[in-house]
C-alpha positions as CSV (number, residue, x, y, z in Angstrom):
1,X,6.2,-3.1,-14.6
2,X,9.7,-3.7,-15.6
3,X,10.7,-7.1,-17.0
4,X,12.5,-9.4,-14.7
5,X,16.2,-8.9,-14.3
6,X,19.0,-11.0,-12.8
7,X,19.3,-8.4,-9.9
8,X,16.9,-9.6,-7.3
9,X,17.1,-9.2,-3.5
10,X,20.4,-11.2,-3.3
11,X,21.9,-8.8,-5.8
12,X,20.9,-5.9,-3.7
13,X,22.6,-7.3,-0.7
14,X,25.8,-8.0,-2.6
15,X,25.8,-4.5,-4.0
16,X,25.4,-3.1,-0.5
17,X,28.2,-5.2,0.8
18,X,30.6,-4.1,-1.9
19,X,29.7,-0.4,-1.2
20,X,30.4,-1.0,2.5
21,X,33.8,-2.6,1.7
22,X,34.8,0.3,-0.6
23,X,34.0,2.8,2.1
24,X,35.3,0.8,5.1
25,X,38.3,3.0,5.5
26,X,35.9,5.7,6.6
27,X,34.0,3.4,8.9
28,X,35.8,4.5,12.1
29,X,34.5,8.1,11.8
30,X,31.1,9.7,12.2
31,X,31.4,11.1,8.7
32,X,32.3,7.7,7.2
33,X,29.4,6.0,8.9
34,X,27.0,8.7,7.6
35,X,28.4,8.2,4.0
36,X,27.9,4.5,4.3
37,X,24.3,4.9,5.6
38,X,23.4,7.4,3.0
39,X,24.9,5.3,0.2
40,X,23.0,2.3,1.4
41,X,19.7,4.2,1.4
42,X,20.4,5.5,-2.1
43,X,21.1,2.0,-3.4
44,X,18.0,0.7,-1.7
45,X,15.9,3.5,-3.3
46,X,17.3,2.7,-6.7
47,X,16.2,-0.9,-6.3
48,X,12.7,-0.1,-5.0
49,X,10.9,-0.4,-8.3
50,X,9.5,-3.9,-8.5
51,X,10.5,-6.2,-11.4
52,X,7.8,-8.4,-12.8
53,X,7.2,-11.5,-10.7
54,X,9.4,-10.2,-7.8
55,X,6.5,-10.8,-5.4
56,X,6.2,-14.5,-6.1
57,X,6.8,-16.4,-2.8
58,X,7.0,-13.0,-1.1
59,X,8.0,-13.0,2.5
60,X,6.2,-10.4,4.6
61,X,8.0,-7.9,6.7
62,X,7.7,-8.3,10.5
63,X,5.9,-5.0,10.8
64,X,2.2,-5.9,10.6
65,X,1.3,-2.3,9.4
66,X,3.4,-3.0,6.3
67,X,1.6,-6.2,5.4
68,X,1.5,-6.4,1.6
69,X,-1.7,-7.7,-0.2
70,X,-2.0,-7.4,-3.9
71,X,-2.8,-9.5,-7.0
72,X,0.4,-11.6,-6.5
73,X,0.5,-11.7,-2.7
74,X,-2.4,-13.1,-0.8
75,X,-3.4,-12.1,2.8
76,X,-1.3,-14.2,5.2
77,X,-3.2,-17.2,6.5
78,X,-2.3,-16.3,10.1
79,X,-3.3,-12.6,9.8
80,X,-4.8,-11.3,13.0
81,X,-7.7,-8.8,12.9
82,X,-8.6,-6.5,15.8
83,X,-12.1,-5.0,15.1
84,X,-13.1,-1.5,15.9
85,X,-16.2,0.5,14.8
86,X,-15.9,3.9,13.0
87,X,-18.8,5.5,11.2
88,X,-20.7,2.2,11.4
89,X,-17.8,0.5,9.5
90,X,-15.4,-2.0,11.1
91,X,-11.7,-1.3,10.8
92,X,-8.6,-2.7,12.5
93,X,-8.1,-1.3,16.0
94,X,-4.5,-0.5,15.3
95,X,-5.6,2.5,13.2
96,X,-8.5,3.5,15.5
97,X,-6.9,6.4,17.3
98,X,-5.2,8.0,14.3
99,X,-8.3,7.6,12.1
100,X,-10.6,9.1,14.7
101,X,-8.2,12.0,15.2
102,X,-8.0,12.6,11.4
103,X,-11.7,12.7,11.0
104,X,-12.1,15.1,13.9
105,X,-9.3,17.4,12.6
106,X,-10.7,17.4,9.1
107,X,-14.2,18.4,10.5
108,X,-12.6,21.2,12.6
109,X,-11.2,22.6,9.3
110,X,-14.6,22.4,7.6
111,X,-13.8,19.2,5.7
112,X,-16.4,16.4,5.8
113,X,-14.8,12.9,5.8
114,X,-16.5,9.7,6.5
115,X,-15.6,6.0,6.2
116,X,-17.7,4.5,3.4
117,X,-16.0,1.0,3.5
118,X,-13.6,-0.6,5.9
119,X,-13.0,-4.3,6.7
120,X,-14.5,-6.9,4.4
121,X,-14.5,-10.6,5.0
122,X,-13.4,-13.0,2.2
123,X,-17.0,-14.0,1.8
124,X,-18.1,-10.4,1.3
125,X,-15.3,-9.8,-1.2
126,X,-16.5,-12.9,-3.1
127,X,-20.1,-11.7,-3.1
128,X,-19.1,-8.3,-4.4
129,X,-17.0,-9.8,-7.2
130,X,-19.9,-12.2,-8.1
131,X,-22.3,-9.3,-8.3
132,X,-20.0,-7.3,-10.6
133,X,-19.5,-10.3,-12.9
134,X,-23.2,-10.9,-13.0
135,X,-24.0,-7.3,-13.9
136,X,-21.4,-7.4,-16.7
137,X,-22.9,-10.6,-18.1
138,X,-26.3,-9.0,-18.1
139,X,-24.8,-6.1,-20.0
140,X,-23.8,-8.6,-22.7
141,X,-20.2,-9.6,-21.8
142,X,-19.0,-13.2,-22.0
143,X,-17.9,-15.0,-18.8
144,X,-14.1,-14.2,-19.2
145,X,-14.7,-10.6,-20.3
146,X,-17.1,-10.1,-17.4
147,X,-14.6,-11.3,-14.8
148,X,-11.7,-9.4,-16.3
149,X,-13.7,-6.2,-16.3
150,X,-14.8,-6.7,-12.7
151,X,-11.2,-7.3,-11.6
152,X,-10.3,-3.8,-12.8
153,X,-12.0,-2.4,-9.6
154,X,-12.3,-5.4,-7.4
155,X,-9.6,-7.8,-6.1
156,X,-10.0,-11.5,-5.9
157,X,-11.0,-12.9,-2.5
158,X,-7.9,-13.3,-0.4
159,X,-6.1,-10.5,-2.3
160,X,-8.1,-7.5,-1.2
161,X,-6.5,-4.9,1.2
162,X,-9.9,-4.5,2.8
163,X,-9.5,-8.0,4.3
164,X,-6.6,-6.7,6.4
165,X,-8.9,-4.1,8.1
166,X,-6.1,-1.6,7.4
167,X,-7.7,-0.1,4.3
168,X,-10.6,2.4,4.2
169,X,-12.6,4.0,1.4
170,X,-13.7,7.6,2.0
171,X,-16.9,9.4,1.1
172,X,-18.1,8.9,-2.5
173,X,-16.3,5.8,-3.9
174,X,-16.0,7.1,-7.5
175,X,-13.5,8.9,-9.6
176,X,-15.3,12.2,-8.9
177,X,-13.9,12.2,-5.4
178,X,-10.5,13.2,-6.7
179,X,-11.8,16.8,-7.5
180,X,-13.3,17.3,-4.0
181,X,-12.1,19.4,-1.1
182,X,-12.0,16.2,1.0
183,X,-9.6,14.5,-1.4
184,X,-7.3,17.5,-1.5
185,X,-7.2,17.6,2.3
186,X,-6.4,13.9,2.4
187,X,-3.5,14.4,-0.1
188,X,-2.1,17.1,2.1
189,X,-2.6,15.7,5.6
190,X,-3.4,11.9,5.6
191,X,0.3,11.0,6.0
192,X,0.4,13.0,9.2
193,X,-2.0,10.4,10.7
194,X,-0.3,7.3,9.2
195,X,-2.4,7.0,6.0
196,X,-1.3,6.9,2.4
197,X,-3.3,6.9,-0.8
198,X,-2.8,3.3,-1.8
199,X,-3.4,3.5,-5.6
200,X,-2.1,6.7,-7.2
201,X,-2.4,7.3,-10.9
202,X,1.4,7.6,-11.4
203,X,2.0,4.2,-9.7
204,X,-0.4,2.1,-11.7
205,X,2.4,0.3,-13.5
206,X,3.7,-0.8,-10.1
207,X,0.5,-1.6,-8.2
208,X,-1.4,-2.9,-11.2
209,X,-4.5,-0.9,-10.1
210,X,-5.8,2.3,-11.7
211,X,-6.0,5.4,-9.5
212,X,-8.4,5.2,-6.6
213,X,-8.5,8.6,-4.9
214,X,-10.8,7.4,-2.2
215,X,-8.8,4.3,-1.1
216,X,-6.3,4.9,1.8
217,X,-4.2,2.5,3.6
218,X,-2.9,2.7,7.2
219,X,0.8,2.1,7.5
220,X,1.6,4.1,10.7
221,X,3.0,7.6,11.0
222,X,6.7,6.9,10.6
223,X,6.1,4.7,7.5
224,X,3.7,7.2,5.9
225,X,6.1,10.1,6.4
226,X,8.9,8.1,4.8
227,X,6.8,6.9,1.9
228,X,5.7,10.5,1.2
229,X,9.2,11.8,1.4
230,X,10.5,9.2,-1.0
231,X,7.4,9.2,-3.2
232,X,7.1,5.4,-2.9
233,X,3.9,3.2,-3.1
234,X,3.7,0.2,-0.8
235,X,5.2,-2.3,-3.3
236,X,8.2,0.0,-3.7
237,X,8.5,0.8,0.0
238,X,8.6,-2.8,1.2
239,X,11.4,-3.6,-1.3
240,X,13.2,-0.5,-0.1
241,X,12.9,-1.7,3.5
242,X,14.2,-5.1,2.5
243,X,17.1,-3.6,0.6
244,X,18.0,-1.7,3.8
245,X,18.1,-5.0,5.7
246,X,14.8,-4.7,7.5
247,X,13.0,-8.0,8.0
């Protein structure tokens, strides 16, 4: 990630206000309004790359499908989960229709997709982390090294997207999935159903997580389409939305 700069969210707002003031003489026309809107979006996009520490004391957007959970931002204490069963895995009901349709459409095209992992409770996340640490210690690692290595692939309890119910792991949960037909199909079509690959290889510096080709996050169709168009990961997209004045 970039080092912290003096231009935070407040700086973004000031910059946008200045741009609007400069262009105000066009404001009465449709063309002028379009110029202002386009300039605002370009400025917001330029400020979408998170600076280090920008997510400290992060305030979530009102859209629950854009809830941000990462190493800096914990799952909100008041998060509401709506359980729904797909492939014997529990997911949030808000994704149920789109996920079911995506699985059916993939099968119709000869692509086999299944949900290997969905919702996890905090207790389950802790158990998985404890197991990984124990395996690392049995392999000869010290306590700190064992934990650090486990955290390369597992989030701390309270910081896992799986606890939202909006994240799913597909098929074989391993790096080899990236070379499969199923993975290629998801890259081409998942956004049409409201899903985005959460941890892409070229976004590791932003997300802090190495590529996970199997891990997809439901953000809704409109958000997924915009994230694909702008090539933004979730961290970048929420800052983009905030820079546009969304709350």
